C-alpha positions as CSV (number, residue, x, y, z in Angstrom):
1,X,0.0,0.0,0.0
2,X,2.9,2.3,0.6
3,X,4.4,1.7,-2.8
4,X,1.0,2.2,-4.5
5,X,0.4,5.4,-2.6
6,X,3.8,6.7,-3.6
7,X,3.6,5.6,-7.3
8,X,0.0,6.7,-7.9
9,X,-0.2,10.1,-9.7
10,X,-2.1,12.9,-8.1
11,X,-5.5,13.5,-9.5
12,X,-6.1,17.2,-8.9
13,X,-2.5,18.5,-8.5
14,X,-1.6,18.8,-12.2
15,X,-4.1,21.6,-12.9
16,X,-3.0,23.5,-9.8
17,X,0.7,22.9,-10.5
18,X,0.3,24.4,-13.9
19,X,-1.6,27.4,-12.5
20,X,1.0,27.9,-9.8
21,X,3.8,27.6,-12.4
22,X,2.4,30.3,-14.5
23,X,1.9,32.7,-11.6
24,X,5.6,33.8,-11.2
25,X,5.8,34.8,-14.8
26,X,2.7,36.9,-14.5
27,X,3.9,38.4,-11.3
28,X,7.3,39.2,-12.9
29,X,5.5,41.0,-15.7
30,X,3.3,43.0,-13.4
31,X,6.3,44.0,-11.3
32,X,8.1,45.1,-14.4
33,X,5.3,47.2,-15.7
34,X,4.8,48.7,-12.2
35,X,8.5,49.6,-12.0
36,X,8.3,51.2,-15.4
37,X,5.3,53.3,-14.3
38,X,7.0,54.4,-11.1
39,X,10.2,55.3,-12.9
40,X,8.2,57.3,-15.5
41,X,6.4,59.2,-12.7
42,X,9.7,59.8,-10.9
43,X,11.2,61.2,-14.1
44,X,8.4,63.7,-14.5
45,X,8.6,64.8,-10.9
46,X,12.4,65.1,-11.2
47,X,12.0,67.2,-14.4
48,X,9.6,69.5,-12.7
49,X,11.8,69.9,-9.6
50,X,14.9,70.3,-11.9
51,X,13.2,73.1,-13.9
52,X,12.2,74.9,-10.6
53,X,15.7,74.5,-9.2
54,X,17.4,75.7,-12.3
55,X,15.2,78.8,-12.6
56,X,15.7,79.6,-8.9
57,X,19.4,79.3,-9.4
58,X,19.3,81.7,-12.3
59,X,17.2,84.1,-10.3
60,X,19.1,83.9,-7.1
61,X,21.1,87.1,-7.6
62,X,17.8,89.1,-8.1
63,X,16.1,87.3,-5.1
64,X,19.0,88.2,-2.8
65,X,19.2,91.8,-4.2
66,X,15.5,92.8,-4.1
67,X,13.9,90.3,-1.8
68,X,10.0,90.4,-1.5
69,X,10.0,94.0,-2.8
70,X,10.5,92.7,-6.3
71,X,6.8,91.7,-6.5
72,X,5.6,95.1,-5.2
73,X,7.9,97.4,-7.2
74,X,6.6,98.8,-10.5
75,X,9.8,100.3,-11.8
76,X,11.8,98.4,-14.5
77,X,15.0,100.2,-15.5
78,X,17.8,98.0,-16.8
79,X,20.1,101.1,-17.2
80,X,20.0,101.8,-13.4
81,X,19.5,98.2,-12.5
82,X,16.2,98.8,-10.7
83,X,13.8,95.9,-11.3
84,X,10.3,95.1,-10.1
85,X,7.6,92.8,-11.5
86,X,4.5,94.6,-10.4
87,X,3.8,96.1,-13.9
88,X,4.2,92.7,-15.5
89,X,2.0,91.0,-12.9
90,X,-0.6,93.7,-13.5
91,X,-0.6,93.3,-17.2
92,X,-0.8,89.5,-16.9
93,X,-3.8,89.6,-14.6
94,X,-5.7,92.3,-16.6
95,X,-5.3,90.6,-19.9
96,X,-6.1,87.2,-18.5
97,X,-9.2,88.4,-16.6
98,X,-10.6,90.3,-19.6
99,X,-9.9,87.2,-21.8
100,X,-11.8,85.0,-19.4
101,X,-14.7,87.4,-19.2
102,X,-15.0,87.0,-22.9
103,X,-14.2,83.4,-23.4
104,X,-16.0,81.7,-20.5
105,X,-19.6,82.5,-21.6
106,X,-18.8,81.5,-25.2
107,X,-16.9,78.4,-24.2
108,X,-19.7,77.2,-21.8
109,X,-22.2,77.9,-24.5
110,X,-20.3,75.8,-27.0
111,X,-20.0,73.0,-24.5
112,X,-23.7,73.0,-23.8
113,X,-24.4,73.0,-27.5
114,X,-22.3,69.9,-27.9
115,X,-23.8,68.0,-25.0
116,X,-27.4,69.1,-24.5
117,X,-28.8,71.9,-26.7
118,X,-27.4,71.4,-30.2
119,X,-28.8,69.2,-32.9
120,X,-27.0,65.9,-33.2
121,X,-26.1,66.5,-36.8
122,X,-24.2,69.7,-36.0
123,X,-22.4,68.5,-32.8
124,X,-19.6,66.7,-34.6
125,X,-18.8,69.5,-37.1
126,X,-18.8,72.0,-34.3
127,X,-16.5,69.8,-32.2
128,X,-14.1,69.5,-35.1
129,X,-14.0,73.3,-35.5
130,X,-13.2,73.7,-31.8
131,X,-10.3,71.2,-32.1
132,X,-9.0,72.9,-35.3
133,X,-9.1,76.3,-33.4
134,X,-6.9,74.7,-30.7
135,X,-4.4,73.4,-33.3
136,X,-3.6,76.9,-34.7
137,X,-0.1,78.0,-33.5
138,X,0.1,81.0,-31.3
139,X,2.5,82.7,-33.7
140,X,-0.3,82.7,-36.3
141,X,-2.7,84.2,-33.8
142,X,-0.2,87.0,-33.0
143,X,0.4,87.7,-36.7
144,X,-3.3,87.8,-37.4
145,X,-3.9,90.1,-34.5
146,X,-1.1,92.5,-35.4
147,X,-2.0,92.8,-39.1
148,X,-5.8,92.5,-38.9
149,X,-7.2,92.9,-35.4
150,X,-5.1,95.8,-34.2
151,X,-6.0,98.1,-37.2
152,X,-9.7,97.3,-36.7
153,X,-9.5,98.1,-33.0
154,X,-7.7,101.4,-33.7
155,X,-10.0,102.7,-36.4
156,X,-13.4,101.3,-35.4
157,X,-13.8,99.4,-32.1
158,X,-11.8,101.6,-29.7
159,X,-13.3,104.9,-31.0
160,X,-16.8,103.5,-30.7
161,X,-16.1,102.3,-27.1
162,X,-14.6,105.7,-26.2
163,X,-17.7,107.5,-27.5
164,X,-20.3,105.2,-25.9
165,X,-18.5,104.1,-22.7
166,X,-15.9,106.7,-22.2
167,X,-17.3,107.5,-18.8
168,X,-15.6,104.3,-17.6
169,X,-11.8,104.5,-17.0
170,X,-11.3,101.3,-18.9
171,X,-12.3,102.8,-22.3
172,X,-10.4,106.2,-22.1
173,X,-7.3,107.3,-23.8
174,X,-5.9,107.4,-27.3
175,X,-6.8,104.4,-29.5
176,X,-3.6,102.6,-30.4
177,X,-4.8,99.3,-31.6
178,X,-2.0,97.5,-29.9
179,X,-2.4,97.2,-26.2
180,X,-4.1,95.4,-23.4
181,X,-7.5,95.1,-25.1
182,X,-5.9,93.6,-28.3
183,X,-3.9,91.1,-26.2
184,X,-7.1,90.2,-24.2
185,X,-9.1,89.5,-27.4
186,X,-6.3,87.2,-28.7
187,X,-6.1,85.4,-25.4
188,X,-9.9,84.9,-25.4
189,X,-9.8,83.3,-28.8
190,X,-6.9,81.1,-27.8
191,X,-8.3,79.8,-24.5
192,X,-11.8,79.3,-25.9
193,X,-11.0,75.7,-27.2
194,X,-9.5,74.7,-23.8
195,X,-12.6,75.9,-21.9
196,X,-15.0,74.4,-24.3
197,X,-13.4,71.0,-24.6
198,X,-12.9,70.5,-20.8
199,X,-16.4,71.8,-20.0
200,X,-17.8,69.4,-22.6
201,X,-16.2,66.4,-20.9
202,X,-17.4,67.6,-17.5
203,X,-21.0,68.1,-18.8
204,X,-20.9,64.7,-20.6
205,X,-20.0,63.1,-17.3
206,X,-23.3,64.1,-15.7
207,X,-25.4,60.9,-15.5
208,X,-28.1,60.7,-18.1
209,X,-30.6,59.6,-15.5
210,X,-30.6,63.1,-14.1
211,X,-31.5,64.6,-17.4
212,X,-34.1,62.0,-18.2
213,X,-35.7,62.4,-14.7
214,X,-36.0,66.1,-15.2
215,X,-37.5,65.7,-18.6
216,X,-39.9,63.1,-17.3
217,X,-41.1,65.6,-14.6
218,X,-42.1,68.1,-17.3
219,X,-39.0,70.3,-17.3
220,X,-37.8,71.8,-20.6
221,X,-34.3,71.2,-21.9
222,X,-33.1,74.6,-20.8
223,X,-34.6,74.0,-17.3
224,X,-32.7,70.7,-17.1
225,X,-29.5,72.3,-18.1
226,X,-29.9,75.3,-15.8
227,X,-31.2,73.5,-12.7
228,X,-29.7,70.1,-13.0
229,X,-26.7,69.8,-15.4
230,X,-24.8,73.0,-14.6
231,X,-25.2,72.7,-10.7
232,X,-24.1,69.1,-10.9
233,X,-21.0,69.9,-12.9
234,X,-20.1,73.2,-11.3
235,X,-16.8,72.1,-9.8
236,X,-15.6,70.6,-13.1
237,X,-16.7,73.8,-14.9
238,X,-14.6,75.8,-12.3
239,X,-11.7,73.5,-13.1
240,X,-12.1,74.2,-16.8
241,X,-12.1,78.0,-16.1
242,X,-9.0,77.7,-13.9
243,X,-7.2,75.7,-16.6
244,X,-8.1,78.3,-19.2
245,X,-6.9,81.0,-16.9
246,X,-3.6,79.2,-16.5
247,X,-3.3,78.9,-20.3
248,X,-4.0,82.7,-20.6
249,X,-1.4,83.5,-18.0
250,X,1.4,81.5,-19.6
251,X,0.7,82.5,-23.3
252,X,3.8,84.2,-24.8
253,X,4.2,84.8,-28.5
254,X,0.8,86.1,-29.5
255,X,0.7,88.4,-26.5
256,X,4.2,89.7,-27.0
257,X,3.2,90.6,-30.6
258,X,0.2,92.8,-29.7
259,X,0.5,93.9,-26.0
260,X,2.5,97.0,-26.8
261,X,5.6,96.2,-24.6
262,X,5.4,99.1,-22.2
263,X,5.9,98.5,-18.4
264,X,3.2,100.6,-16.8
265,X,0.1,100.3,-14.7
266,X,-3.0,102.0,-16.1
267,X,-6.7,101.6,-15.9
268,X,-7.3,102.1,-19.7
269,X,-7.5,98.9,-21.8
270,X,-6.4,101.0,-24.8
271,X,-3.0,101.6,-23.4
272,X,0.0,99.4,-24.1
273,X,1.3,97.1,-21.4
274,X,3.5,94.2,-20.6
275,X,3.0,90.7,-19.3
276,X,5.4,88.4,-17.5
277,X,5.8,86.0,-20.4
278,X,6.2,88.7,-23.0
279,X,8.9,90.6,-21.1
280,X,10.9,87.4,-20.8
281,X,10.6,86.7,-24.6
282,X,11.4,90.2,-25.6
283,X,14.3,91.1,-23.2
284,X,16.1,87.9,-22.3
285,X,18.0,87.6,-25.6
286,X,19.3,91.2,-25.2
287,X,19.7,91.3,-21.4
288,X,22.1,94.1,-20.4
289,X,23.9,92.2,-17.5
290,X,23.8,89.5,-15.0
291,X,21.3,91.3,-12.7
292,X,19.0,91.9,-15.6
293,X,19.0,88.2,-16.6
294,X,18.5,87.3,-12.9
295,X,15.5,89.6,-12.7
296,X,14.0,88.1,-15.8
297,X,14.6,84.7,-14.4
298,X,12.8,85.7,-11.2
299,X,9.8,86.9,-13.3
300,X,9.9,83.4,-14.9
301,X,9.9,81.8,-11.5
302,X,6.9,83.8,-10.5
303,X,5.1,82.9,-13.7
304,X,6.0,79.2,-13.1
305,X,4.5,79.2,-9.6
306,X,1.3,81.0,-10.7
307,X,0.7,78.7,-13.7
308,X,1.5,75.6,-11.6
309,X,-1.0,76.5,-8.9
310,X,-3.7,77.2,-11.4
311,X,-3.2,74.0,-13.3
312,X,-3.0,71.8,-10.2
313,X,-6.2,73.4,-8.9
314,X,-8.0,72.9,-12.2
315,X,-7.0,69.3,-12.4
316,X,-8.2,68.6,-8.9
317,X,-11.6,70.1,-9.7
318,X,-12.0,68.3,-13.0
319,X,-10.9,65.0,-11.4
320,X,-13.4,65.4,-8.6
321,X,-16.2,65.8,-11.1
322,X,-15.1,62.8,-13.1
323,X,-15.1,60.6,-10.0
324,X,-18.7,61.7,-9.1
325,X,-20.3,59.7,-11.9
326,X,-18.9,56.2,-11.0
327,X,-19.7,56.7,-7.3
328,X,-23.3,57.6,-8.1
329,X,-23.6,54.6,-10.4
330,X,-22.2,52.4,-7.8
331,X,-24.7,53.6,-5.2
332,X,-27.5,53.1,-7.7
């Protein structure tokens, strides 16, 4: 009985032995892919930290020389080596805010057209137009604005605004064409595809049961959009707006072409100005000395921090909205 028990083959072991034999190979592959993913994430993090460290090193002379007053000083004089980023920060905020005031309503309207309000036959062509608008290089936008938009503003739009709304400080002064208003209009066109595409994804993530329930209760399509869809997706829409604002803050070539390149703080949108990105593009190749280059690098560091904060905040809001749909479906 002992020999028979030893010599008899196992009945259920072979299947299990094959299964166990293939498991190490699968575990090795999983570990390899996991290691590749971790390494890729570490490379991205190191690249971000490396860029920040390099820019900080370049700007260290200016940081030590001017300290926190660099952000609150408006004078920029390379001849006397007096530098302050307040004028550039002002120009960046003004152009970005005006651009968002113009682009956000249109972008949300386009997103609602593509998800809820537009005919199905027109949704795909409009979506393709939005994607094509995002694919145009910024240099082309700047060239078009300098040759076509700025003359139109100087001869038609700005005089009309001065006549009808000249009591406001924003629409006073000599119409130049090039200036803060022209840069804001270009930025509005450039950030429009970003806002529209992200808002479209956020609105599409709203569960269809909510729309169908509202329609079943007798609400119109606009009532469903206004009272159900938009409140449900408000955090994601906020993320789209923040992401568009970050894009507007960091835009360089188109703004540098039409902003006017004058470091000043003024209430008039007709006046020329300067932004953080445009001053770096215009003056860094011809910087007068080490302190001038360090000051430009500090402006770049400030721009890096601002855009990083806006992009991180926008991604968090969009991700929060994207997670809302699976959680509700799981509870249902």
